[in-house]
N, C-alpha and C positions, 0 to 999 in steps of 0.2 A: 504494500500500500504506500502510495507516494507520500502521504502525510507522515509516515514513520521516518522519512528521509529529511524532514524539515528540521532545521536547527532553530529552536525557540528564541535564542538570543540574537538571531540574524533576520528576524521578520522585518521586511521593509516598513518603515514608519508610515509612509504615504504611498498609497497605490491609486493610480488614476486609470480609468477604463473608458475607451471609446467603444460604445455598445453598438456594434455594426452587424448587419445581416438579417434584420427582421423581415425586410421586404423579400430578399432572396430566399430565405427560409420558407416564407409563405408561398412564393411562386413555385418552388420546387414541389410543394404539396398541393398545388392548384387551389390555393386559398387566397383570400384578399390580403392586401398589405396590412389592413387594420387588424386582421387576425394575427398576423405576425407580430405587430406591436403589442397586442394583448398577451401573446405568449411570452414576449420579452419582459413583461411586467413580473412574471413568475421568476424570471432569472434575477431581476433586481432584488426581489425578496430573498431569494436563496443566497445571493452573493453578499448582501448586506449582513445577513446572519452569519455566513461563513467567515467573512472578514473579521467580524467582531469576535467570533470563537477562536480565530487564529492569532489574534493579538494585533491586527493592523490598527493603527491609531487614527489615520485619516484615509477615507475612501472618497474619491471624487468621481462622479459619474457624468458623462457627457450626455445629458438628457435631451437637449434641444438646442440646435445651433441657430445663429442669426440667419444663416442661409436656409434653414428649414422653414422659415416664414414664407418662402417662395413655393413651397409644395402645394398641392391641391388643398383647397379650403377644408374639405371633409377630413383629409388626413391630419392636417394641423389641429383641427378641433378634436379628433380622436386622441392625439398625443397629449393634448391639454387635459382631456377628460381622464386619461390614465394617470397623469401626475396628480390630479385632484383625487382620484380613487386611491392612489397609494397613500396620500396624506391621511385620508379617512380611515383606511384599513390598517395602517402600519405604525402610525405615530404613537399609539399607546405602547406597543411593544418596544419601539425604539426608546421611548422614555423610560420604560421599566429596565431596559438594558443599559441605561446610562449613555445613550447615543445622542449627541448634539447635532441638530440639523442646521445646515448653512445653505445659502443659495448665492451664486455669482452669475453675473450677466447683466444685460440691459433689461432689468425686471420691469421697468416702466412700460414696456410693450405688452405685458401680460394683462389679461382681463382683470379688472379691479377685484372681483370676487376671489379669483385664484391667488392674486397677489396678497390679499388679506389673509387667506388661509395659510399661505407660506409664511407670512410674517408672524402669524399666531403660533405656528409650529416652531419657528425659530425662537420666539420669546419663551415658549413653554419649556424648551429643552436647553436653553442657553447655559445653564449651570452644569450640565452633564459633562463628564470628562472621560468616560470609558473609550469612546470613539467619536470622531466627527465625520458625519456624512454630508458631503457637499454635492448639491445638484447644480451643474452648469446648465442654466436655462436661458434661452435667448442670448446665448453666449458666443463670442468670437474672440480668438486670441489677438488678432490685429485690433479689433475694436477696444479690447481691454487696454492695450498699449496706447492707443489714441486717447482714450478717456483719461489715462494716467498723465499723458503729456499735456492735455488740456488743463487738468487740475494743477499740474506743476506750473504751467504758464500763468494761471490765475494767481497762484500763491506768489510767484515772482513779481507779478505786476502789483500786487498788494503789499509787497515788501516783506512777506513772510518767509521767503526763500531766496538765498543768494545762488544764482545759477552757476556761479563759478565754483561752488562747493558741491554741485550735483555729481553724484557717482552712482554706481549700480545699486548700492544699498539704499540710498535715498530714493532713487527711481522706483525700486521694488516696493517701497513703503506706500506708494500711490496706487498700487494694484488693488484689485477687488478684495483680496483676503491676504494682506501682507503678514498677518500673524501666523499663517500656516506654513509648514515646511514645504519645500519643493518636492514634487513626486520623486520617489526613489525608483519606482517602476511604473511604466506606462504600458498597459495591455490594450491590444486592439483585436477584437474578434472579427471573424468573417473574411480572413485572408488578405485584405487590402493592406498595403504597406505605405501608409502616409499618416501624418498627424492631423490632417483635416482642420487646421486653424484652431487647435485645442491647446491651451496653456503654452503658447509659443515661448513666452519668457521663461516659464517655470520648468519646462522639460529640457532645458539646455544640456543637462548632464544626467537625465533619466535613462535608465535601462529600458530598452524596448523589447516587448514580447508580442509577437504576432502569432495568432492561432487561426487555423481554418474552421474551428468551431463557430457556428453562427450563434449570435447572442441568445436566441430563445432556447438553445441547448446548453448554454454555459451554466455550470453549477459549481458548488464548492470544490468538487474534485478537480475541475479545470483550473480553478484559482490556485489550488495547492500545487498543481503541476507548474504553473507560472512562477510561484514562489520558490519552488525547488530549483527551477532553471535560473532564477535570479541569484540564489545563494551559491550557485556554481560559477558565477562570474567574478571577475576582479575589477573593482571600481577604481580607476586611476586618476580621474579628474585632471588629465593632462600630464601626470607624472609618468615615470617609467615603472615597470613591474618591480625592478630592484628597489626603487625608492619606496614603493607601497609596502613591500615585504620587509624592509629594513626595520629593526626595532628602534623605537623612539629613544631619544636621549634620556627621557624621564623614566623609561621602563626599568 
């Protein structure tokens, strides 16, 4: 069993997932795309529970991109209903398990009722510390960087920021969730090998794991396989293998 090969002290702190393949999963079964999205909701439930059980501290799910607004109206409405349904059915369990809910993206584009429900879930769970579950909704990585740049420009104009002091750390503090660590591991289901405008700043040094499993079939066992693969890698951050493996002077 793959879980037996996991090293508990090397579980990635932050796992981000591009949940891809709902439509192709449905088409392969001669079902509607909406049925694929509904099946994908079961994977969300399973993976959130699995990540919590395995000790992941932050789980970010790419739920709805800015580009998804251009999909057929019926499909967009279905995706929004599924997010609404998840909040109704799972928020109690999340709260019992100490899971804090967050949301990132241009949330002002959401329907007021859904935005209010998201805000209520965030407020209800904000003191939980077992795990943080982040939904990227109406989200785009480039848009996040642009929004950060606009806030920086406003603060500079108001005299709150000296642009000559601007560095990566300060810039990152203007992103949507600057208090969260960057993803250690980025998983993409459905075989595609691209980041699709997801967390462009934050995944600069994330390990990438691509699986052919479509999102509606993705479960805890698949998450475990991704974590095992992650633990077999050497994270160098631009250093050489010898530098990474060398004992520190303080050791």
